[in-house]
matplotlib code that plots the C-alpha trace (Angstrom):
import matplotlib.pyplot as plt

x = [110.8, 107.3, 105.0, 106.3, 104.6, 103.7, 102.1, 99.9, 98.9, 98.1, 96.0, 94.1, 93.5, 92.5, 90.0, 88.4, 88.3, 86.5, 84.7, 81.2, 80.9, 84.0, 84.3, 84.6, 81.9, 83.1, 81.1, 81.9, 81.4, 80.0, 83.4, 83.9, 86.4, 86.4, 84.9, 83.7, 79.8, 79.5, 81.7, 80.7, 81.5, 81.4, 83.7, 81.1, 79.5, 83.0, 83.8, 80.4, 80.6, 84.1, 84.1, 80.9, 82.7, 85.7, 84.3, 86.1, 89.6, 92.4, 92.5, 95.0, 97.8, 99.9, 101.9, 99.5, 96.5, 94.5, 91.2, 89.1, 87.4, 84.1, 85.6, 86.8, 83.4, 81.6, 83.8, 84.1, 80.3, 80.1, 82.9, 81.2, 78.0, 80.0, 81.6, 78.1, 77.1, 79.9, 78.7, 80.7, 78.5, 78.9, 81.4, 83.3, 87.0, 88.3, 92.0, 93.9, 97.5, 99.2, 101.8, 100.6, 98.4, 94.9, 93.5, 94.5, 92.5, 89.5, 89.8, 89.7, 86.7, 84.8, 85.4, 84.3, 81.3, 80.1, 80.3, 83.1, 86.3, 89.3, 92.1, 95.3, 98.1, 101.7, 103.0, 106.4, 105.5, 107.0, 104.9, 104.9, 104.0, 101.2, 99.8, 99.8, 97.7, 95.3, 94.8, 94.2, 91.7, 90.1, 89.3, 86.4, 88.3, 91.6, 92.0, 95.7, 98.1, 99.4, 102.7, 100.9, 98.0, 100.5, 102.0, 98.9, 97.9, 101.2, 101.1, 97.8, 98.0, 96.2, 93.6, 91.1, 91.2, 89.8, 92.0, 91.3, 94.4, 94.7, 97.3, 95.9, 95.5, 92.2, 89.4, 90.3, 91.6, 88.0, 86.0, 84.5, 83.5, 82.3, 80.2, 78.6, 78.0, 74.3, 72.7, 69.7, 72.2, 71.7, 74.8, 74.2, 73.9, 77.1, 77.3, 80.0, 80.6, 80.9, 84.3, 86.1, 89.7, 92.3, 95.9, 98.9, 101.4, 104.5, 104.3, 107.1, 105.8, 106.4, 103.7, 101.7, 98.5, 95.5, 94.5, 90.7, 89.2, 85.6, 84.6, 84.4, 88.1, 89.3, 87.4, 88.4, 92.0, 91.6, 89.9, 92.7, 94.9, 92.7, 91.7, 95.3, 96.0, 93.0, 94.5, 98.1, 96.4, 94.5, 97.9, 99.4, 96.2, 96.3, 99.8, 98.9, 100.6, 98.2, 99.3, 100.1, 99.5, 96.8, 97.6, 99.5, 101.2, 103.6, 102.6, 105.7, 104.8, 102.9, 99.2, 98.8, 100.7, 98.6, 100.6, 99.8, 96.1, 95.1, 97.0, 98.1, 95.4, 92.1, 93.1, 93.6, 89.8, 88.9, 91.5, 91.0, 94.7, 95.8, 97.8, 100.6, 101.5, 105.0, 104.9, 108.4, 110.7, 113.3, 114.8, 115.7, 112.3, 110.7, 112.6, 111.4, 107.7, 107.9, 109.0, 106.6, 103.4, 104.3, 104.1, 103.4, 103.7, 106.1, 105.8, 107.9, 110.2, 113.3, 115.4, 113.5, 114.0, 117.7, 117.9, 116.3, 118.6, 121.6, 120.6, 123.3, 120.7, 118.8, 119.8, 118.6, 115.1, 112.6, 111.3, 109.8, 106.3, 107.4, 106.4, 106.3, 108.5, 107.0, 108.5, 106.9, 107.3, 110.7, 112.9, 114.5, 118.1, 118.4, 121.2, 119.1, 116.5, 119.1, 120.4, 116.8, 116.2, 119.4, 118.8, 115.1, 114.9, 111.5, 110.1, 108.9, 110.1, 107.6, 107.6, 104.7, 104.1, 101.3, 100.7, 98.7, 96.7, 96.0, 95.2, 98.3, 97.2, 99.4, 101.7, 103.1, 106.1, 106.2, 107.9, 109.9, 108.8, 110.4, 113.6, 113.4, 112.8, 114.2, 114.4, 110.6, 107.8, 105.7, 102.5, 99.5, 97.0, 94.4, 91.5, 91.5, 94.4, 95.3, 98.8, 99.3, 102.7, 102.1, 104.2, 103.8, 100.1, 99.3, 99.3, 99.7, 103.1, 103.7, 105.7, 109.4, 109.0, 109.6, 107.0, 105.2, 103.5, 99.6, 97.3, 93.7, 91.6, 88.5, 90.7, 92.1, 91.6, 88.7, 91.3, 93.2, 91.5, 90.8, 93.3, 91.4, 94.5, 96.5, 93.6, 93.2, 97.0, 97.3, 94.6, 94.4, 90.9, 89.9, 90.8, 94.3, 96.3, 99.8, 102.2, 105.2, 107.3, 109.1, 109.0, 108.1, 106.2, 108.0, 106.4, 105.0, 103.4, 106.0, 106.6, 110.1, 110.5, 113.7, 113.3, 111.1, 109.5, 108.6, 111.4, 110.7, 113.0, 111.8, 114.0, 113.1, 109.6, 109.1, 108.4, 110.7, 109.8, 113.1, 111.2, 109.9, 113.3, 114.7, 112.0, 112.9, 116.6, 116.2, 114.4, 118.0, 119.6, 123.1, 122.1, 122.1, 121.4, 120.5, 119.8, 118.2, 118.2, 118.2, 121.2, 121.1, 121.8, 122.3, 120.2, 117.5, 117.1, 117.8, 118.9, 118.6, 121.7, 121.9, 124.4, 124.5, 126.1, 126.5, 125.3, 128.2, 129.5, 127.8, 129.9, 126.8, 128.1, 126.4, 125.6, 124.1, 121.9, 120.7, 119.8, 117.8, 116.0, 115.1, 111.5, 110.8, 111.3, 110.6, 113.9, 113.7, 113.5, 116.8, 119.4, 121.8, 124.6, 125.3, 127.9, 129.1, 130.1, 132.4, 131.2, 127.5, 125.8, 125.9, 122.7, 121.3, 120.4, 117.1, 118.7, 117.5, 120.1, 121.5, 120.5, 121.7, 125.1, 125.2, 123.6, 126.4, 129.0, 127.9, 126.1, 129.1]
y = [-95.2, -95.2, -92.3, -90.1, -89.7, -86.2, -87.6, -90.1, -87.3, -85.0, -87.6, -88.4, -84.8, -84.1, -86.9, -85.5, -81.7, -83.0, -86.1, -86.3, -83.6, -81.8, -78.0, -78.6, -80.4, -81.9, -82.4, -82.9, -80.7, -82.0, -83.2, -85.3, -82.9, -82.1, -78.9, -77.3, -77.3, -75.3, -72.3, -69.5, -70.5, -66.9, -64.1, -61.6, -64.0, -65.1, -61.5, -60.9, -64.1, -63.9, -60.0, -60.5, -63.3, -61.2, -57.7, -56.2, -57.6, -55.6, -57.0, -54.5, -52.7, -50.4, -47.9, -45.9, -47.2, -49.9, -51.2, -54.1, -56.8, -55.1, -51.8, -53.6, -54.9, -51.8, -49.6, -52.2, -52.4, -48.5, -48.6, -51.6, -49.4, -46.4, -48.7, -49.8, -46.1, -45.5, -48.2, -51.3, -54.3, -58.0, -59.5, -56.4, -56.6, -54.0, -53.7, -53.2, -51.8, -50.7, -51.5, -53.5, -51.2, -51.2, -49.6, -52.8, -55.1, -52.8, -52.4, -56.2, -56.7, -54.0, -55.3, -58.8, -57.6, -56.0, -59.2, -57.8, -59.7, -58.5, -58.2, -58.2, -56.2, -56.7, -53.5, -54.0, -54.1, -51.8, -49.9, -52.7, -55.6, -53.3, -52.5, -56.1, -57.0, -54.1, -54.9, -58.6, -58.1, -54.6, -53.6, -51.0, -49.3, -49.6, -48.7, -47.7, -46.0, -42.6, -43.9, -46.7, -44.6, -42.2, -45.2, -46.4, -43.0, -42.7, -46.4, -46.9, -45.4, -48.5, -48.9, -46.7, -47.2, -45.2, -45.1, -43.8, -42.7, -43.7, -41.4, -40.9, -42.9, -45.1, -44.0, -40.6, -42.4, -43.5, -40.4, -40.0, -43.6, -43.7, -40.7, -42.2, -45.5, -44.9, -47.5, -47.8, -49.2, -53.0, -55.2, -58.2, -61.9, -63.9, -67.6, -70.0, -70.6, -66.8, -65.6, -63.8, -63.0, -62.8, -63.2, -63.1, -65.9, -66.0, -68.8, -70.6, -68.8, -65.2, -62.6, -63.1, -65.1, -64.2, -67.0, -66.8, -68.2, -68.7, -67.9, -71.6, -72.0, -69.0, -70.1, -73.7, -72.6, -70.7, -73.5, -76.0, -73.7, -72.9, -76.5, -77.4, -74.9, -76.0, -79.4, -78.2, -76.2, -79.4, -81.2, -78.5, -78.4, -82.2, -82.0, -79.3, -76.5, -74.3, -71.1, -68.6, -65.4, -64.0, -64.7, -62.2, -62.3, -60.0, -59.4, -59.1, -60.9, -58.8, -59.1, -59.4, -62.7, -65.8, -66.5, -63.0, -63.0, -66.7, -68.2, -65.0, -62.4, -64.4, -67.1, -64.4, -63.8, -67.3, -67.8, -64.4, -63.4, -59.7, -58.6, -56.2, -54.8, -53.8, -51.8, -52.7, -55.5, -54.6, -57.1, -54.7, -53.2, -56.7, -57.5, -54.4, -55.2, -58.6, -57.5, -54.4, -56.1, -59.6, -61.3, -65.1, -66.2, -65.2, -66.3, -65.2, -66.4, -68.3, -65.2, -63.2, -65.7, -65.9, -62.2, -62.3, -65.0, -63.2, -59.7, -58.3, -56.8, -60.0, -60.7, -57.2, -57.9, -60.0, -62.5, -65.0, -64.6, -65.9, -69.5, -70.3, -69.3, -70.5, -70.3, -70.4, -69.2, -70.6, -73.5, -73.3, -74.7, -77.7, -76.2, -73.3, -75.5, -76.5, -72.9, -71.6, -73.9, -72.7, -69.1, -69.2, -72.1, -71.3, -71.4, -74.2, -74.0, -74.9, -75.0, -74.9, -75.8, -74.5, -72.2, -69.4, -71.7, -73.9, -70.9, -71.8, -75.3, -78.2, -79.6, -78.6, -79.8, -78.5, -78.9, -82.1, -83.6, -80.7, -81.2, -84.9, -84.5, -80.9, -81.7, -82.5, -80.0, -82.5, -84.3, -83.1, -80.8, -83.6, -84.0, -81.1, -81.9, -85.0, -85.1, -87.2, -88.1, -88.3, -90.2, -90.5, -89.9, -88.5, -91.8, -92.0, -93.2, -95.2, -94.0, -93.2, -92.6, -89.3, -87.5, -84.2, -83.1, -82.6, -81.2, -82.2, -79.7, -77.8, -74.8, -75.0, -72.1, -72.1, -71.4, -68.6, -65.4, -65.4, -68.2, -71.6, -73.1, -72.5, -73.8, -76.9, -77.7, -77.0, -79.6, -83.4, -84.7, -85.2, -81.8, -82.0, -79.0, -79.9, -77.8, -78.2, -79.4, -82.7, -84.8, -88.0, -89.1, -91.3, -94.3, -92.0, -89.7, -86.9, -84.8, -84.2, -81.6, -82.5, -80.2, -78.0, -78.9, -75.3, -72.8, -70.6, -69.1, -68.6, -65.6, -64.9, -66.0, -64.0, -66.2, -65.2, -66.4, -67.0, -66.6, -63.1, -61.9, -63.2, -61.6, -58.1, -58.7, -59.5, -56.1, -54.6, -54.4, -55.3, -58.8, -61.7, -64.7, -64.9, -67.7, -67.0, -69.6, -69.9, -70.9, -71.5, -68.6, -69.1, -65.9, -65.8, -69.5, -68.8, -66.0, -65.3, -65.5, -64.4, -65.7, -63.4, -63.2, -59.7, -59.0, -58.6, -55.0, -54.5, -53.5, -53.3, -53.2, -54.8, -51.3, -50.3, -53.4, -52.9, -49.3, -50.6, -53.2, -50.7, -49.8, -52.8, -55.4, -55.3, -55.0, -58.4, -59.9, -58.2, -61.0, -60.8, -62.1, -61.2, -63.3, -62.2, -64.9, -64.2, -67.4, -68.1, -70.1, -73.9, -75.6, -79.0, -81.1, -79.6, -76.1, -75.1, -73.3, -76.0, -74.5, -77.6, -77.2, -73.6, -74.1, -76.7, -74.3, -71.2, -72.4, -71.7]
z = [-137.4, -135.7, -135.0, -132.0, -128.8, -129.8, -133.1, -131.0, -128.6, -131.6, -133.3, -130.2, -129.3, -132.9, -132.9, -129.6, -131.0, -134.4, -133.0, -131.2, -128.6, -130.0, -130.7, -134.5, -136.4, -139.8, -143.1, -146.6, -149.8, -152.9, -154.0, -150.8, -149.2, -145.5, -144.4, -141.1, -140.6, -137.4, -138.3, -140.8, -144.4, -145.7, -144.7, -143.8, -141.3, -140.2, -139.1, -137.7, -135.5, -134.3, -133.6, -131.5, -129.5, -128.8, -129.1, -126.1, -127.1, -128.6, -132.2, -133.8, -132.3, -134.5, -132.8, -130.6, -132.5, -130.8, -132.2, -130.6, -132.6, -132.0, -133.5, -136.4, -137.2, -136.7, -138.8, -141.6, -141.7, -142.2, -144.8, -146.7, -146.9, -148.1, -150.9, -151.7, -151.9, -154.4, -156.8, -155.6, -156.3, -155.6, -157.9, -158.5, -157.8, -155.3, -155.0, -151.8, -152.0, -148.9, -146.1, -143.3, -141.2, -139.6, -142.7, -144.7, -142.3, -142.5, -146.1, -146.5, -144.1, -145.8, -149.4, -148.7, -146.7, -150.0, -151.8, -154.0, -154.6, -152.4, -154.8, -152.8, -154.8, -154.0, -152.4, -153.6, -157.3, -159.8, -162.4, -165.1, -162.7, -161.1, -164.5, -165.6, -162.6, -162.9, -166.6, -165.8, -162.9, -163.9, -160.4, -160.0, -157.1, -155.3, -151.7, -151.4, -149.1, -150.6, -152.1, -153.9, -154.9, -156.6, -158.2, -159.7, -160.9, -162.8, -164.0, -165.6, -169.0, -170.4, -167.7, -165.9, -162.2, -159.3, -156.3, -152.8, -151.1, -147.3, -145.7, -142.2, -139.0, -138.6, -138.7, -140.0, -143.2, -144.1, -143.1, -146.6, -146.7, -143.3, -143.8, -147.1, -145.1, -144.2, -142.0, -144.4, -147.0, -147.3, -147.8, -150.0, -149.3, -149.9, -150.4, -149.7, -153.5, -154.3, -155.2, -152.2, -153.0, -155.9, -154.7, -157.2, -157.7, -159.9, -162.4, -164.3, -167.5, -166.2, -165.5, -162.2, -162.3, -160.2, -158.0, -157.3, -154.0, -152.9, -149.4, -148.6, -149.8, -147.7, -144.5, -144.8, -145.1, -141.9, -140.0, -141.0, -139.0, -136.1, -135.6, -135.5, -132.8, -130.9, -130.9, -129.8, -126.9, -125.9, -125.7, -123.4, -121.3, -120.9, -119.7, -117.1, -118.8, -120.5, -122.3, -119.5, -121.6, -123.8, -127.5, -129.5, -132.7, -134.3, -138.0, -140.0, -143.2, -145.7, -145.4, -149.3, -149.1, -148.2, -145.1, -143.8, -144.9, -143.8, -140.9, -139.5, -139.9, -140.3, -138.0, -135.4, -135.5, -134.7, -131.8, -130.3, -130.9, -131.0, -133.9, -133.5, -136.9, -138.3, -141.4, -142.2, -141.0, -138.5, -136.3, -133.5, -133.5, -133.6, -130.3, -128.7, -129.5, -128.4, -125.0, -124.9, -126.2, -124.6, -128.0, -127.9, -131.5, -134.3, -137.9, -140.7, -143.5, -141.9, -142.7, -140.1, -137.1, -138.2, -137.7, -134.4, -133.1, -134.4, -133.3, -130.9, -128.5, -128.2, -124.8, -123.7, -123.9, -122.0, -124.6, -122.2, -123.4, -126.8, -126.8, -130.7, -133.6, -136.8, -140.4, -143.8, -147.4, -147.8, -146.9, -143.5, -143.5, -141.2, -139.3, -138.3, -136.3, -133.5, -133.4, -133.1, -130.1, -128.5, -129.1, -127.7, -125.4, -124.1, -127.5, -129.7, -133.4, -136.3, -140.2, -142.6, -146.1, -148.3, -151.3, -152.6, -154.5, -151.4, -149.2, -147.3, -146.3, -146.7, -144.0, -140.7, -138.6, -134.9, -131.4, -131.0, -134.2, -136.2, -134.1, -134.9, -138.7, -139.4, -143.1, -143.4, -143.7, -141.7, -141.9, -143.8, -141.9, -141.3, -141.5, -144.1, -146.4, -148.3, -149.9, -153.1, -154.8, -158.5, -161.0, -164.7, -165.9, -162.5, -160.9, -157.3, -155.9, -152.8, -149.6, -150.2, -154.0, -155.4, -157.6, -158.0, -154.8, -155.2, -152.6, -152.2, -150.0, -150.0, -149.4, -152.9, -155.2, -157.8, -160.6, -162.1, -163.1, -166.9, -167.5, -168.1, -169.7, -166.7, -164.3, -166.2, -166.2, -162.3, -161.3, -161.5, -162.8, -159.1, -158.0, -156.6, -157.0, -158.6, -156.8, -159.2, -156.2, -156.1, -153.0, -151.2, -148.1, -145.7, -143.8, -141.1, -143.7, -143.3, -146.5, -147.8, -150.6, -152.6, -155.7, -157.7, -161.1, -161.9, -162.5, -159.5, -157.1, -153.5, -152.1, -148.3, -149.0, -152.3, -155.4, -158.3, -161.8, -163.6, -166.9, -166.0, -164.9, -168.1, -170.1, -168.5, -169.1, -172.8, -173.0, -172.8, -176.4, -174.9, -173.9, -176.5, -174.1, -170.4, -168.0, -164.4, -161.6, -157.8, -155.9, -151.9, -149.7, -145.9, -145.0, -147.7, -148.6, -152.2, -154.4, -158.1, -160.2, -164.0, -166.4, -169.4, -172.7, -174.4, -178.0, -180.4, -180.1, -176.7, -173.6, -171.3, -167.7, -164.6, -163.2, -166.5, -166.6, -162.9, -163.7, -166.7, -164.6, -161.9, -162.4, -164.5, -161.8, -158.1, -156.3, -154.8, -158.3, -159.7, -159.7, -156.6, -158.8, -162.4, -164.3, -167.8, -170.0, -173.1, -174.7, -175.8, -173.1, -173.4, -175.1, -174.9, -178.0, -178.1, -178.6, -175.1, -172.7, -170.4, -167.1, -165.1, -166.4, -165.7, -162.2, -161.4, -162.6, -160.7, -157.7, -155.4]

ax = plt.figure().add_subplot(projection="3d")
ax.plot(x, y, z, "-o")
ax.set_aspect("equal")
plt.show()
């Protein structure tokens, strides 16, 4: 199968956008990876530049609150000076722990403007998970909404963390910081190689690791998305059908996830896209907001688009402004693609593939190409991304051969915070990040993911480490053996299943085990199904539990 007409148009417009006289001027970093030369390479300059360009445009809408790009920049400048007045210095970690709200975005902007490292704490964590992240990164300060500030105060018996509780609307929430933010306080110079963010990712070994990105990595990740959108817009304009409405996105994915941070939030600054925030997912409320705010773009885990198209009130709303429905963070069942096109005939479906460690960049499949190859995550996000399929000894494999997927990009993380062993294991000698996913590239360069090397379960966009869940279950004296694995689920993509064997003399029930895990694991990590086996779990010749046999036995 040759490249589609859409592929050829995309390649031609991308060449024009990034070629001589185009809007995006490309360069190479010291490692030979593609970067953007004419856009800001640090987040403070990034915000200053794009907020000035779109100063009068509504940037954030949350209920009755509306803040323009210019207001975001001015308020975050004052907040940053207030943080400096409180002793925050370049390189300090400052945590952010709150639901999606304007204060989250302002906190992020203010933190990076101080030169500190924005440490994005998962708002769904329970005390033990939160304590691990705080012990690992040792933030000097945490900006948190009231429920999470209380959780931090109650959790940190082994770490000393100062937390500011944010429980009011903006800007009242930050009156103290704003008052301390004297205009005479200078903000530090920040370079592209300075550390900008820490996001947390569940690894196959259990406890979350802190993925550290430089300013260059984060901004490159953003520009990979914005350049692609410039290209798609160019295709529409060349066909005489430019976007009819101002760009607006409904922000339903958590901002502490890389999808919420990079392609949704930061990308919106580049392309002048208003962000309508939802603090908590509700399909009916999403439909109402799409009509009320004239939303043009929706991205969420596939579960969310499924709930939109299945909602009984869907046809009662005017959804005509919605032109794009994208998915990411979890596999979308192939059967959903055609259903999505039928449910929203005016919209174009899309799917992305990226990781926390790549600042969300990787591959994209969109429009007619997605309909033609719904099982693929698409082609690499050229010119910023190169995909390699690795065989034994990390040797590159040719098209149509299966191996581990590796991503080469200037958007890749610097490494894992205070974990050099994990960092060394994650990268090839030439700097490609080894994803742990197994796949192949077809003759047209489309990536197909067929398996995962790492023992990770992706439930509705949330990564669950089987090892972490097993470790928590083994904390119960009633359990002798446990194996946790993922099985397919129509709504969530995957769910966690635990097969358990009780200790001799134990009569622990499922309800008792769930009560034991409550507070030790976030709710989404607790297995959806628990299966008790009267016999010891089957083992391989090595003595390890035979997960393959168990998965085959209980996947139905």
